[in-house]
BALO-338043 format. One record per atom (N, C-alpha, C): atom name; x, y, z. Coordinates in pm, 1 decimal. Example, Ala and Ser with C-alpha at 12.3 -4.5 7.8 and 13.67 -1.06 7.14 Angstrom:
<nodes>
NODE atomo       xx       yy       zz
NODE     N   1319.0   -569.0    780.0
NODE    CA   1230.0   -450.0    780.0
NODE     C   1320.0   -330.0    780.0
NODE     N   1285.0   -225.0    708.0
NODE    CA   1367.0   -106.0    714.0
NODE     C   1290.0      3.0    787.0
</nodes>
This chain:
<nodes>
NODE atomo       xx       yy       zz
NODE     N  14147.7  10315.9   8017.2
NODE    CA  14295.2  10426.6   8081.5
NODE     C  14204.4  10481.2   8210.9
NODE     N  14315.0  10482.2   8284.3
NODE    CA  14276.5  10517.1   8424.3
NODE     C  14336.1  10651.8   8470.1
NODE     N  14257.0  10748.8   8568.6
NODE    CA  14279.7  10854.1   8590.6
NODE     C  14344.0  10877.1   8737.2
NODE     N  14478.7  10893.9   8749.2
NODE    CA  14454.6  10881.3   8889.3
NODE     C  14426.6  10960.4   8999.3
NODE     N  14399.6  11090.9   8972.9
NODE    CA  14310.6  11198.4   9033.2
NODE     C  14168.4  11115.5   9076.0
NODE     N  14110.7  11100.9   8956.0
NODE    CA  13991.4  11009.8   8997.0
NODE     C  13998.0  10921.2   9069.7
NODE     N  14096.3  10830.2   9046.0
NODE    CA  14080.8  10701.1   9134.3
NODE     C  14115.2  10694.3   9257.1
NODE     N  14183.5  10820.5   9322.6
NODE    CA  14202.7  10854.6   9422.1
NODE     C  14073.1  10893.3   9552.5
NODE     N  13998.0  10994.8   9416.3
NODE    CA  13908.3  11025.8   9506.7
NODE     C  13804.4  10911.8   9531.3
NODE     N  13777.3  10884.8   9473.8
NODE    CA  13687.9  10749.4   9474.1
NODE     C  13724.6  10660.0   9563.1
NODE     N  13867.4  10644.0   9595.0
NODE    CA  13913.0  10526.5   9693.6
NODE     C  13890.4  10602.5   9830.0
NODE     N  13934.6  10745.2   9808.0
NODE    CA  13941.6  10795.0   9940.9
NODE     C  13781.4  10796.5  10007.4
NODE     N  13671.8  10851.7   9900.5
NODE    CA  13558.0  10811.8   9947.9
NODE     C  13512.2  10711.1   9987.7
NODE     N  13544.2  10593.8   9912.4
NODE    CA  13507.4  10457.7   9943.9
NODE     C  13550.1  10447.2  10114.9
NODE     N  13649.6  10453.3  10148.4
NODE    CA  13756.4  10427.7  10264.3
NODE     C  13717.0  10495.9  10380.8
NODE     N  13639.6  10636.8  10322.2
NODE    CA  13619.2  10731.8  10444.3
NODE     C  13430.8  10704.1  10486.8
NODE     N  13389.0  10634.2  10416.9
NODE    CA  13234.3  10594.0  10422.3
NODE     C  13167.3  10597.8  10549.5
NODE     N  13114.8  10678.2  10615.6
NODE    CA  13042.9  10640.5  10742.4
NODE     C  12979.6  10532.8  10767.2
NODE     N  12998.9  10476.8  10919.6
NODE    CA  12906.1  10381.8  10932.6
NODE     C  12790.2  10437.5  10958.6
NODE     N  12679.5  10326.9  10900.4
NODE    CA  12553.9  10416.7  10893.8
NODE     C  12497.7  10427.2  11072.0
NODE     N  12579.7  10350.2  11155.1
NODE    CA  12488.9  10355.9  11288.0
NODE     C  12574.9  10489.0  11324.2
NODE     N  12661.8  10603.4  11236.5
NODE    CA  12699.7  10712.9  11315.5
NODE     C  12602.6  10800.6  11309.2
NODE     N  12496.4  10821.8  11239.6
NODE    CA  12357.5  10899.2  11213.1
NODE     C  12275.5  10848.4  11227.0
NODE     N  12192.0  10867.8  11360.6
NODE    CA  12083.7  10793.4  11435.0
NODE     C  11962.2  10892.0  11411.3
NODE     N  11984.7  10999.9  11327.4
NODE    CA  11852.1  11072.6  11304.8
NODE     C  11789.1  11077.4  11157.3
NODE     N  11866.9  11035.0  11068.5
NODE    CA  11802.6  11047.1  10923.1
NODE     C  11713.7  10971.0  10911.9
NODE     N  11754.4  10849.7  10952.6
NODE    CA  11667.5  10719.3  10951.0
NODE     C  11514.3  10751.6  11009.7
NODE     N  11572.1  10822.6  11133.6
NODE    CA  11403.8  10827.8  11181.6
NODE     C  11311.7  10979.4  11122.3
NODE     N  11431.9  11046.4  11012.0
NODE    CA  11324.2  11163.6  10966.8
NODE     C  11294.9  11077.0  10836.0
NODE     N  11370.3  10959.0  10795.8
NODE    CA  11287.4  10879.9  10745.5
NODE     C  11156.6  10823.0  10716.5
NODE     N  11170.9  10761.9  10843.7
NODE    CA  11042.4  10688.8  10841.0
NODE     C  10925.4  10778.4  10924.2
NODE     N  10942.2  10947.5  10931.6
NODE    CA  10858.4  11022.9  10993.7
NODE     C  10829.9  11019.6  11123.1
NODE     N  10933.1  10966.4  11218.6
NODE    CA  10913.2  10932.7  11333.1
NODE     C  11027.8  11061.7  11419.4
NODE     N  11078.4  11149.2  11319.7
NODE    CA  11166.6  11239.0  11423.2
NODE     C  11064.2  11350.7  11428.8
NODE     N  11043.7  11436.2  11569.3
NODE    CA  10942.5  11555.9  11581.9
NODE     C  10986.8  11644.1  11485.7
NODE     N  10900.8  11732.9  11463.6
NODE    CA  10926.1  11882.3  11381.7
NODE     C  11014.5  11964.5  11444.6
NODE     N  11004.8  11975.5  11628.6
NODE    CA  11122.8  12034.9  11673.3
NODE     C  11276.4  12022.6  11628.8
NODE     N  11270.6  11880.8  11580.0
NODE    CA  11419.6  11848.4  11564.4
NODE     C  11434.3  11893.0  11406.8
NODE     N  11362.2  11907.8  11339.0
NODE    CA  11388.8  11979.2  11208.3
NODE     C  11397.2  12104.7  11220.8
NODE     N  11324.7  12180.3  11292.1
NODE    CA  11340.3  12299.5  11334.2
NODE     C  11495.0  12337.2  11381.8
NODE     N  11536.8  12237.5  11463.8
NODE    CA  11683.8  12261.4  11512.8
NODE     C  11770.6  12238.9  11433.0
NODE     N  11742.2  12123.4  11320.9
NODE    CA  11837.8  12114.2  11210.6
NODE     C  11828.5  12225.3  11127.9
NODE     N  11741.5  12314.0  11091.4
NODE    CA  11740.6  12441.5  11028.8
NODE     C  11799.4  12555.9  11075.3
NODE     N  11797.8  12573.2  11189.2
NODE    CA  11839.3  12672.5  11280.2
NODE     C  12020.5  12656.9  11305.9
NODE     N  12055.5  12522.2  11324.8
NODE    CA  12187.7  12509.1  11268.4
NODE     C  12253.2  12523.3  11151.1
NODE     N  12201.4  12490.9  11073.4
NODE    CA  12270.6  12505.2  10940.3
NODE     C  12207.8  12631.8  10879.8
NODE     N  12189.7  12738.1  10965.4
NODE    CA  12187.1  12875.9  10962.1
NODE     C  12277.3  12932.2  11018.8
NODE     N  12385.8  12815.9  11093.5
NODE    CA  12499.6  12927.0  11127.8
NODE     C  12605.7  12821.2  11050.4
NODE     N  12578.5  12695.6  11036.5
NODE    CA  12695.3  12599.7  10938.6
NODE     C  12715.1  12718.9  10798.9
NODE     N  12586.6  12745.0  10725.6
NODE    CA  12599.6  12779.4  10561.2
NODE     C  12709.4  12890.0  10573.2
NODE     N  12651.2  13023.5  10638.5
NODE    CA  12765.2  13136.0  10612.8
NODE     C  12863.6  13113.0  10641.8
NODE     N  12914.7  13021.7  10770.5
NODE    CA  13066.3  12982.3  10810.8
NODE     C  13131.6  12904.1  10711.1
NODE     N  13075.1  12814.5  10656.0
NODE    CA  13123.0  12735.9  10551.8
NODE     C  13139.0  12823.3  10392.1
NODE     N  13105.6  12871.0  10390.5
NODE    CA  13101.3  12969.2  10265.5
NODE     C  13206.4  13091.5  10268.8
NODE     N  13240.7  13117.7  10422.9
NODE    CA  13357.8  13241.1  10408.9
NODE     C  13472.1  13159.2  10451.1
NODE     N  13472.5  13036.0  10449.6
NODE    CA  13573.1  12954.9  10505.4
NODE     C  13628.0  12903.1  10348.1
NODE     N  13535.8  12874.6  10267.4
NODE    CA  13565.2  12832.3  10080.0
NODE     C  13607.3  12980.6  10029.8
NODE     N  13560.8  13062.6  10013.5
NODE    CA  13593.7  13192.2  10017.2
NODE     C  13788.0  13238.6  10054.2
NODE     N  13782.4  13201.0  10148.9
NODE    CA  13908.4  13213.5  10200.3
NODE     C  14016.0  13115.7  10109.7
NODE     N  13978.5  12997.2  10114.5
NODE    CA  14073.2  12896.6  10059.1
NODE     C  14048.4  12960.0   9928.4
NODE     N  13992.8  13021.5   9856.6
NODE    CA  13986.3  13012.9   9715.3
NODE     C  14095.5  13142.6   9703.4
NODE     N  14069.1  13225.6   9777.3
NODE    CA  14203.2  13366.5   9778.1
NODE     C  14337.2  13284.6   9819.2
NODE     N  14332.3  13195.2   9916.3
NODE    CA  14463.3  13147.2   9934.1
NODE     C  14531.4  13057.3   9807.2
NODE     N  14464.4  13007.1   9772.1
NODE    CA  14513.9  12912.6   9645.8
NODE     C  14495.4  12976.8   9500.1
NODE     N  14477.1  13095.7   9521.9
NODE    CA  14418.5  13171.9   9374.7
NODE     C  14550.4  13169.9   9297.6
NODE     N  14680.1  13189.8   9333.4
NODE    CA  14813.5  13235.8   9261.2
NODE     C  14852.2  13050.8   9247.3
NODE     N  14849.3  13024.1   9347.1
NODE    CA  14972.7  12876.9   9317.6
NODE     C  14863.8  12765.9   9295.1
NODE     N  14754.3  12772.9   9245.8
NODE    CA  14680.9  12656.4   9275.2
NODE     C  14528.7  12682.2   9267.5
NODE     N  14534.9  12749.6   9088.3
NODE    CA  14445.6  12774.3   9056.3
NODE     C  14315.8  12698.2   9039.3
NODE     N  14356.6  12549.7   9006.4
NODE    CA  14201.4  12492.9   9018.2
NODE     C  14161.8  12454.5   9145.3
NODE     N  14230.6  12451.8   9235.6
NODE    CA  14144.2  12444.5   9379.4
NODE     C  14086.0  12570.3   9406.2
NODE     N  14139.7  12678.6   9402.0
NODE    CA  14047.4  12790.7   9374.3
NODE     C  13936.4  12830.5   9354.1
NODE     N  13913.9  12750.6   9200.0
NODE    CA  13795.6  12758.8   9100.2
NODE     C  13708.4  12657.9   9176.7
NODE     N  13785.7  12536.9   9235.1
NODE    CA  13648.4  12477.6   9318.2
NODE     C  13590.9  12503.2   9422.8
NODE     N  13685.0  12614.6   9527.1
NODE    CA  13612.3  12658.4   9621.9
NODE     C  13578.0  12748.5   9607.9
NODE     N  13593.8  12831.8   9496.3
NODE    CA  13494.6  12937.1   9478.8
NODE     C  13330.4  12885.9   9429.4
NODE     N  13347.9  12816.7   9348.0
NODE    CA  13218.5  12682.6   9348.5
NODE     C  13143.5  12663.6   9456.4
NODE     N  13236.0  12623.0   9522.5
NODE    CA  13141.6  12567.4   9674.5
NODE     C  13071.5  12705.3   9757.4
NODE     N  13170.1  12795.0   9741.3
NODE    CA  13110.3  12927.8   9817.0
NODE     C  12969.9  12961.5   9722.8
NODE     N  12983.8  12961.9   9624.6
NODE    CA  12879.3  13005.5   9534.5
NODE     C  12738.6  12929.0   9568.3
NODE     N  12771.3  12803.7   9542.3
NODE    CA  12664.9  12689.2   9606.3
NODE     C  12660.5  12708.1   9764.7
NODE     N  12711.3  12769.7   9807.0
NODE    CA  12659.2  12801.5   9974.6
NODE     C  12590.5  12906.9   9979.3
NODE     N  12561.5  13022.0   9887.8
NODE    CA  12511.1  13133.2   9898.1
NODE     C  12381.5  13056.5   9852.0
NODE     N  12367.8  12989.0   9788.6
NODE    CA  12241.9  12971.3   9686.6
NODE     C  12175.9  12873.3   9816.6
NODE     N  12219.4  12796.9   9875.8
NODE    CA  12166.5  12724.3   9946.7
NODE     C  12119.7  12766.2  10081.2
NODE     N  12190.8  12846.4  10134.2
NODE    CA  12141.6  12992.7  10208.3
NODE     C  12037.0  13033.9  10168.9
NODE     N  12028.6  13080.3  10065.0
NODE    CA  11895.7  13152.9  10037.4
NODE     C  11747.7  13046.9  10062.5
NODE     N  11778.1  12935.6  10004.0
NODE    CA  11672.6  12804.3  10005.1
NODE     C  11634.6  12771.5  10171.0
NODE     N  11759.5  12802.6  10247.7
NODE    CA  11719.6  12775.9  10395.3
NODE     C  11585.2  12805.5  10450.9
NODE     N  11598.9  12945.4  10405.9
NODE    CA  11458.8  13006.2  10490.5
NODE     C  11309.5  12939.6  10470.3
NODE     N  11300.3  12920.1  10349.2
NODE    CA  11146.7  12815.6  10357.9
NODE     C  11145.1  12716.0  10427.1
NODE     N  11255.2  12616.1  10445.9
NODE    CA  11291.4  12516.5  10504.6
NODE     C  11229.3  12543.1  10693.8
NODE     N  11293.0  12636.6  10688.2
NODE    CA  11284.8  12696.3  10868.2
NODE     C  11170.0  12713.0  10873.5
NODE     N  11056.0  12765.0  10775.7
NODE    CA  10968.2  12853.0  10801.5
NODE     C  10854.5  12726.1  10822.2
NODE     N  10844.2  12607.9  10715.8
NODE    CA  10807.3  12497.6  10723.4
NODE     C  10782.0  12441.7  10839.2
NODE     N  10930.1  12430.6  10891.1
NODE    CA  10920.9  12385.9  11086.2
NODE     C  10877.3  12470.4  11161.9
NODE     N  10825.6  12597.9  11103.7
NODE    CA  10779.9  12668.7  11231.5
NODE     C  10880.1  12779.6  11334.2
NODE     N  10954.0  12782.4  11211.8
NODE    CA  11043.9  12840.9  11332.5
NODE     C  11064.3  13003.2  11218.6
NODE     N  11024.4  13098.7  11385.9
NODE    CA  10973.1  13286.3  11349.4
NODE     C  11071.5  13340.1  11359.4
NODE     N  11121.3  13463.1  11321.6
NODE    CA  11198.0  13550.7  11312.5
NODE     C  11278.2  13540.4  11462.6
NODE     N  11204.9  13548.2  11561.9
NODE    CA  11251.8  13593.2  11689.9
NODE     C  11315.4  13476.7  11730.5
NODE     N  11278.5  13323.5  11723.4
NODE    CA  11340.4  13247.9  11736.8
NODE     C  11466.1  13237.0  11705.9
NODE     N  11477.7  13211.9  11550.2
NODE    CA  11603.4  13265.0  11481.1
NODE     C  11695.4  13322.1  11545.5
NODE     N  11631.2  13427.6  11597.5
NODE    CA  11722.3  13573.3  11659.0
NODE     C  11813.7  13517.3  11775.6
NODE     N  11676.8  13450.6  11876.0
NODE    CA  11748.9  13385.6  11980.9
NODE     C  11814.9  13255.9  12011.6
NODE     N  11814.9  13174.8  11917.0
NODE    CA  11867.6  13043.4  11921.4
NODE     C  11995.6  13059.6  11946.0
NODE     N  12045.4  12935.0  12046.1
NODE    CA  12185.6  12914.1  12091.9
NODE     C  12214.9  12811.9  12018.6
NODE     N  12302.3  12813.5  11930.1
NODE    CA  12333.6  12662.1  11850.6
NODE     C  12447.7  12609.9  11909.7
NODE     N  12397.8  12440.2  11894.7
NODE    CA  12490.6  12313.1  11978.8
NODE     C  12623.8  12356.7  11962.9
NODE     N  12696.4  12321.1  12068.0
NODE    CA  12855.6  12277.3  12028.7
NODE     C  12876.5  12142.2  11928.1
NODE     N  12809.5  12032.2  11953.2
NODE    CA  12814.4  11937.4  11844.1
NODE     C  12792.3  11946.2  11726.8
NODE     N  12701.6  12040.8  11682.6
NODE    CA  12650.0  12043.1  11525.1
NODE     C  12751.8  12190.9  11512.3
NODE     N  12814.1  12255.4  11574.9
NODE    CA  12896.1  12365.7  11512.8
NODE     C  13044.0  12316.7  11537.2
NODE     N  13073.6  12211.2  11583.4
NODE    CA  13205.8  12165.6  11562.8
NODE     C  13275.7  12124.6  11409.9
NODE     N  13190.0  12095.6  11325.3
NODE    CA  13190.9  12095.9  11210.4
NODE     C  13213.1  12195.6  11103.6
NODE     N  13157.2  12330.2  11131.7
NODE    CA  13202.3  12469.9  11072.0
NODE     C  13298.3  12511.6  11121.0
NODE     N  13336.0  12478.1  11273.6
NODE    CA  13468.0  12498.8  11300.7
NODE     C  13608.1  12415.6  11250.2
NODE     N  13583.2  12324.9  11231.8
NODE    CA  13726.5  12267.5  11173.8
NODE     C  13727.4  12275.4  11043.8
NODE     N  13639.9  12309.2  10948.7
NODE    CA  13616.0  12352.8  10817.6
NODE     C  13683.2  12494.9  10816.2
NODE     N  13689.9  12560.7  10932.5
NODE    CA  13741.0  12722.4  10920.1
NODE     C  13893.2  12690.4  10968.1
NODE     N  13888.5  12574.5  11045.5
NODE    CA  14058.8  12581.4  11087.6
NODE     C  14124.9  12507.5  10934.2
NODE     N  14048.7  12408.0  10834.5
NODE    CA  14138.4  12399.1  10768.3
NODE     C  14139.2  12469.4  10645.4
NODE     N  14061.6  12593.6  10651.6
NODE    CA  14082.2  12694.0  10578.2
NODE     C  14223.0  12779.8  10611.6
NODE     N  14231.8  12815.2  10748.7
NODE    CA  14356.3  12863.2  10775.8
NODE     C  14501.5  12771.4  10758.1
NODE     N  14488.4  12656.5  10795.1
NODE    CA  14621.7  12552.7  10806.6
NODE     C  14611.9  12447.1  10729.9
NODE     N  14507.7  12412.7  10623.5
NODE    CA  14583.0  12325.8  10537.6
NODE     C  14585.9  12341.2  10416.0
NODE     N  14663.6  12238.2  10297.0
NODE    CA  14681.7  12274.3  10220.0
NODE     C  14535.0  12267.8  10140.0
NODE     N  14510.6  12380.4  10030.0
NODE    CA  14429.1  12360.5   9979.0
NODE     C  14420.2  12223.1   9890.2
NODE     N  14495.2  12203.2   9823.1
NODE    CA  14444.6  12060.6   9736.5
NODE     C  14426.6  11933.0   9817.5
NODE     N  14435.8  11913.3   9972.7
NODE    CA  14458.4  11814.1  10051.8
NODE     C  14295.7  11796.4  10112.6
NODE     N  14257.6  11973.1  10143.6
NODE    CA  14121.8  12005.4  10146.9
NODE     C  14036.6  11967.8  10037.4
NODE     N  14047.7  11973.7   9948.7
NODE    CA  13960.4  11976.4   9826.3
NODE     C  13922.4  11781.5   9831.7
NODE     N  14017.2  11678.5   9854.5
NODE    CA  14015.4  11554.6   9864.3
NODE     C  13929.7  11538.8   9971.2
NODE     N  13967.6  11579.4  10092.3
NODE    CA  13894.5  11595.1  10208.2
NODE     C  13740.5  11581.1  10207.5
NODE     N  13726.2  11700.9  10143.0
NODE    CA  13582.0  11747.2  10125.0
NODE     C  13523.0  11701.1  10053.6
NODE     N  13543.8  11641.0   9938.6
NODE    CA  13483.5  11562.7   9831.5
NODE     C  13395.2  11447.2   9873.8
NODE     N  13535.4  11374.3   9985.2
NODE    CA  13491.3  11247.8  10050.4
NODE     C  13357.5  11230.5  10146.0
NODE     N  13397.5  11373.8  10194.9
NODE    CA  13250.4  11436.3  10297.4
NODE     C  13132.7  11450.8  10251.7
NODE     N  13151.2  11559.4  10116.0
NODE    CA  13024.0  11539.0  10052.1
NODE     C  12943.3  11440.0   9998.2
NODE     N  12987.1  11361.8   9965.9
NODE    CA  12940.9  11234.6   9917.3
NODE     C  12842.3  11136.1  10044.3
NODE     N  12851.1  11171.5  10173.9
NODE    CA  12790.9  11127.0  10258.6
NODE     C  12664.3  11224.4  10269.2
NODE     N  12707.2  11370.3  10279.0
NODE    CA  12617.6  11441.6  10324.3
NODE     C  12498.0  11498.5  10182.8
NODE     N  12575.7  11416.0  10056.1
NODE    CA  12460.3  11428.9   9967.4
NODE     C  12350.3  11353.9  10006.2
NODE     N  12428.1  11228.8  10018.8
NODE    CA  12360.4  11105.3  10065.1
NODE     C  12248.4  11130.8  10126.4
NODE     N  12256.3  11200.3  10269.1
NODE    CA  12172.9  11234.8  10364.1
NODE     C  12089.8  11324.1  10346.7
NODE     N  12118.7  11395.3  10241.7
NODE    CA  12008.7  11500.7  10198.6
NODE     C  11916.3  11443.3  10064.9
NODE     N  11948.1  11352.6   9992.9
NODE    CA  11828.8  11297.0   9894.3
NODE     C  11741.8  11227.1   9954.6
NODE     N  11795.6  11162.8  10137.7
NODE    CA  11687.3  11075.1  10194.6
NODE     C  11589.3  11169.5  10275.1
NODE     N  11669.4  11300.0  10321.2
NODE    CA  11560.9  11387.0  10396.0
NODE     C  11477.0  11489.0  10313.9
NODE     N  11499.4  11507.3  10190.6
NODE    CA  11398.5  11552.2  10092.1
NODE     C  11281.3  11488.6  10031.4
NODE     N  11333.7  11335.5  10007.3
NODE    CA  11211.0  11269.4  10002.6
NODE     C  11132.0  11242.5  10093.4
NODE     N  11205.9  11244.8  10251.8
NODE    CA  11099.0  11202.6  10333.2
NODE     C  11028.1  11328.5  10380.3
NODE     N  11069.0  11443.4  10354.8
NODE    CA  10974.0  11575.8  10401.0
NODE     C  10855.4  11584.0  10305.1
NODE     N  10877.8  11522.2  10186.4
NODE    CA  10750.8  11533.5  10069.6
NODE     C  10682.1  11432.1  10166.7
NODE     N  10705.4  11311.9  10166.3
NODE    CA  10632.1  11187.6  10151.3
NODE     C  10587.3  11186.6  10341.8
NODE     N  10659.0  11195.2  10415.2
NODE    CA  10644.8  11166.5  10546.4
NODE     C  10585.5  11324.1  10595.8
NODE     N  10598.9  11435.8  10605.7
NODE    CA  10569.3  11556.7  10664.5
NODE     C  10536.5  11656.4  10562.6
NODE     N  10506.0  11612.4  10442.4
NODE    CA  10370.5  11682.5  10341.9
NODE     C  10435.1  11834.6  10336.9
NODE     N  10601.3  11859.5  10296.8
NODE    CA  10630.4  11974.4  10265.1
NODE     C  10596.2  11980.5  10168.1
NODE     N  10614.2  12125.9  10107.1
NODE    CA  10584.5  12157.5   9974.4
NODE     C  10765.3  12135.9   9852.9
NODE     N  10782.9  12178.2   9767.1
NODE    CA  10870.8  12173.9   9728.2
NODE     C  10964.1  12263.6   9688.0
NODE     N  10922.1  12366.0   9747.7
NODE    CA  11010.7  12504.7   9830.4
NODE     C  11063.2  12516.9   9907.8
NODE     N  11007.5  12387.3  10055.4
NODE    CA  11033.3  12352.0  10185.8
NODE     C  11143.4  12279.8  10152.8
NODE     N  11176.6  12224.4  10047.3
NODE    CA  11272.6  12064.4  10041.9
NODE     C  11352.8  12157.3   9953.9
NODE     N  11378.5  12250.3   9935.1
NODE    CA  11485.9  12320.7   9802.6
NODE     C  11614.0  12332.1   9867.9
NODE     N  11647.8  12312.0   9982.3
NODE    CA  11765.6  12316.2  10078.2
NODE     C  11831.3  12197.2  10037.3
NODE     N  11760.5  12080.2  10090.8
NODE    CA  11777.8  11969.5  10068.3
NODE     C  11799.9  11902.0   9920.1
NODE     N  11715.0  11975.8   9841.5
NODE    CA  11717.7  11915.6   9707.3
NODE     C  11894.0  11960.5   9669.8
NODE     N  11901.6  12098.0   9677.2
NODE    CA  11997.1  12141.7   9615.4
NODE     C  12126.3  12057.5   9652.5
NODE     N  12153.0  11994.4   9744.9
NODE    CA  12260.6  11907.8   9779.2
NODE     C  12243.8  11794.5   9770.8
NODE     N  12103.7  11755.5   9746.2
NODE    CA  12106.0  11580.4   9705.0
NODE     C  12150.8  11573.0   9547.8
NODE     N  12111.8  11690.6   9426.5
NODE    CA  12142.2  11653.3   9299.0
NODE     C  12309.7  11637.5   9321.7
NODE     N  12336.0  11564.3   9196.0
NODE    CA  12475.9  11518.1   9186.3
NODE     C  12539.8  11657.9   9122.9
NODE     N  12657.2  11676.5   9117.9
NODE    CA  12740.6  11797.1   9025.7
NODE     C  12819.9  11742.6   8910.7
NODE     N  12792.6  11656.9   8859.1
NODE    CA  12933.0  11650.0   8757.5
NODE     C  12989.9  11787.5   8742.9
NODE     N  13001.8  11892.9   8705.8
NODE    CA  13092.2  12031.4   8722.4
NODE     C  13185.5  12008.1   8835.1
NODE     N  13135.4  11981.6   8954.3
NODE    CA  13208.8  11986.9   9089.0
NODE     C  13304.8  11871.0   9063.0
NODE     N  13259.5  11783.8   9041.2
NODE    CA  13326.4  11657.4   9031.3
NODE     C  13434.5  11635.3   8946.9
NODE     N  13411.7  11758.6   8821.0
NODE    CA  13549.9  11748.3   8740.9
NODE     C  13663.6  11858.4   8786.1
NODE     N  13569.5  11967.8   8867.7
NODE    CA  13671.5  12034.1   8928.9
NODE     C  13766.9  12018.4   9057.8
NODE     N  13705.0  11895.5   9119.2
NODE    CA  13816.3  11850.6   9236.4
NODE     C  13864.7  11788.1   9173.5
NODE     N  13870.4  11693.8   9068.7
NODE    CA  13954.6  11591.7   8999.5
NODE     C  14070.0  11661.9   8932.4
NODE     N  14026.8  11779.8   8834.4
NODE    CA  14163.0  11845.1   8813.9
NODE     C  14236.1  11934.7   8897.5
NODE     N  14200.4  11963.0   9024.8
NODE    CA  14258.9  12048.0   9128.1
NODE     C  14351.8  11932.1   9205.6
NODE     N  14301.7  11808.6   9218.8
NODE    CA  14345.4  11661.7   9244.2
NODE     C  14468.6  11644.6   9181.2
NODE     N  14435.8  11640.2   9034.9
NODE    CA  14552.1  11592.1   8961.7
NODE     C  14644.3  11722.9   8934.7
NODE     N  14612.4  11865.1   8942.8
NODE    CA  14731.1  11926.4   8951.5
NODE     C  14852.5  11909.2   9047.4
NODE     N  14776.7  11893.0   9178.8
NODE    CA  14867.2  11887.9   9301.8
NODE     C  14909.9  11785.2   9318.8
NODE     N  14880.3  11646.1   9235.2
NODE    CA  14965.6  11519.6   9220.9
NODE     C  15074.7  11550.8   9123.8
NODE     N  15054.4  11632.8   9018.0
NODE    CA  15172.6  11624.8   8902.0
NODE     C  15274.3  11740.6   8963.5
NODE     N  15211.7  11791.6   9076.9
NODE    CA  15315.5  11941.2   9129.5
NODE     C  15381.5  11852.6   9272.9
NODE     N  15361.1  11777.2   9292.1
NODE    CA  15404.0  11675.7   9443.6
NODE     C  15373.9  11778.3   9515.8
NODE     N  15226.7  11792.1   9530.4
NODE    CA  15205.9  11926.2   9647.5
NODE     C  15079.0  11823.7   9717.2
NODE     N  15035.7  11734.2   9732.1
NODE    CA  14896.2  11679.7   9786.0
NODE     C  15011.3  11596.1   9871.5
NODE     N  14944.7  11572.1  10001.8
NODE    CA  14984.5  11516.9  10072.1
NODE     C  14843.9  11401.0  10131.6
NODE     N  14847.6  11283.8  10078.4
NODE    CA  14756.8  11192.3  10068.0
NODE     C  14691.7  11180.9  10217.8
NODE     N  14794.4  11131.5  10350.2
NODE    CA  14780.4  11075.2  10416.1
NODE     C  14741.4  11181.4  10497.7
NODE     N  14727.1  11301.7  10468.4
NODE    CA  14702.8  11435.7  10555.8
NODE     C  14580.2  11446.3  10525.4
NODE     N  14535.4  11432.0  10405.2
NODE    CA  14416.7  11448.0  10320.5
NODE     C  14311.2  11326.6  10408.0
NODE     N  14354.8  11243.6  10391.6
NODE    CA  14275.8  11122.9  10455.5
NODE     C  14242.5  11165.9  10598.0
NODE     N  14347.8  11232.0  10675.6
NODE    CA  14330.7  11218.0  10828.1
NODE     C  14194.9  11357.9  10808.7
NODE     N  14224.3  11441.0  10737.1
NODE    CA  14141.6  11550.2  10787.7
NODE     C  13997.1  11511.9  10714.1
NODE     N  14003.8  11439.4  10624.7
NODE    CA  13859.6  11367.5  10583.9
NODE     C  13787.6  11299.4  10706.1
NODE     N  13897.5  11209.2  10751.4
NODE    CA  13824.4  11126.6  10887.5
NODE     C  13775.3  11207.1  10998.1
NODE     N  13871.4  11359.6  11026.3
NODE    CA  13769.8  11415.9  11078.3
NODE     C  13646.5  11478.8  11056.2
NODE     N  13647.5  11536.2  10922.8
NODE    CA  13576.9  11582.0  10883.0
NODE     C  13421.9  11475.5  10895.6
NODE     N  13433.0  11381.7  10887.9
NODE    CA  13327.1  11241.3  10883.7
NODE     C  13268.9  11276.0  11070.2
NODE     N  13422.7  11221.9  11112.5
NODE    CA  13372.1  11247.9  11269.4
NODE     C  13301.2  11336.3  11310.3
NODE     N  13303.8  11501.8  11202.3
NODE    CA  13240.0  11608.1  11333.1
NODE     C  13144.9  11624.2  11261.3
NODE     N  13087.4  11586.4  11115.7
NODE    CA  12977.2  11544.3  11045.3
NODE     C  12870.6  11434.7  11134.4
NODE     N  12936.4  11325.7  11172.5
NODE    CA  12869.5  11230.3  11294.0
NODE     C  12820.5  11287.5  11416.6
NODE     N  12899.7  11397.1  11460.4
NODE    CA  12845.0  11461.6  11601.7
NODE     C  12756.4  11576.3  11531.8
NODE     N  12732.5  11625.0  11454.3
NODE    CA  12620.2  11724.4  11395.7
NODE     C  12491.5  11626.9  11422.4
NODE     N  12456.8  11508.2  11366.6
NODE    CA  12387.9  11422.0  11343.6
NODE     C  12313.3  11357.4  11488.2
NODE     N  12400.9  11320.4  11569.0
NODE    CA  12387.2  11241.9  11690.7
NODE     C  12413.0  11346.5  11826.1
NODE     N  12428.3  11470.2  11800.5
NODE    CA  12377.1  11611.7  11892.0
NODE     C  12240.9  11644.8  11842.3
NODE     N  12172.9  11637.9  11724.2
NODE    CA  12047.0  11643.8  11722.6
NODE     C  11957.0  11572.0  11711.4
NODE     N  12019.0  11428.6  11718.7
NODE    CA  11945.2  11327.3  11754.5
NODE     C  11928.2  11291.4  11878.2
NODE     N  11981.4  11348.8  11984.9
NODE    CA  11988.8  11317.7  12119.3
NODE     C  11835.5  11444.6  12191.6
NODE     N  11813.5  11531.6  12091.4
NODE    CA  11699.5  11626.8  12132.6
NODE     C  11608.3  11549.6  12153.4
NODE     N  11563.2  11429.3  12091.5
NODE    CA  11443.0  11368.9  12046.1
NODE     C  11386.1  11276.1  12173.5
</nodes>
């Protein structure tokens, strides 16, 4: 028996899968040739991304609470996840040699911050269900990158489990979140509120800004 929403999520994720060449940095982390200074920049950029995305997801949850409760549940869970990930980020930053003074004086890179800026735009302007579809496709690529990074941090850089916790969190599959995404997309499809074309466009831009994040960091090496 087919499930329209699940099929759409899988198809969209496959169609938006990034070109491996769009991320020059993760392969360098994987083989241990990326310098620790670049890992430190990754930690510092994420210290800006995580709280921004959390606020965007909370706004999406608030916008959709009355008219789209399935999407609201999805976004609330995302916001909770960002909070948990943020708690684990400090250990990674410390392992990279980042101290409080460096963190306080760090100037984020535009190419890295384009992604959270666009997520904030989606939070203000896009239909929540369309954002669910677009984000789910993007999260597949992000989770794969995190799985590669956390393995390399242990094997190539000698980081502790605590220092890898941020990437462990995103690398782990979340069947509960997948079910929430499916329920949100299905509810929107049933109500005629899902714009597949618009959601695909949102997903395409998210993937482009994701690629910008990694390519910008890659240029530091």
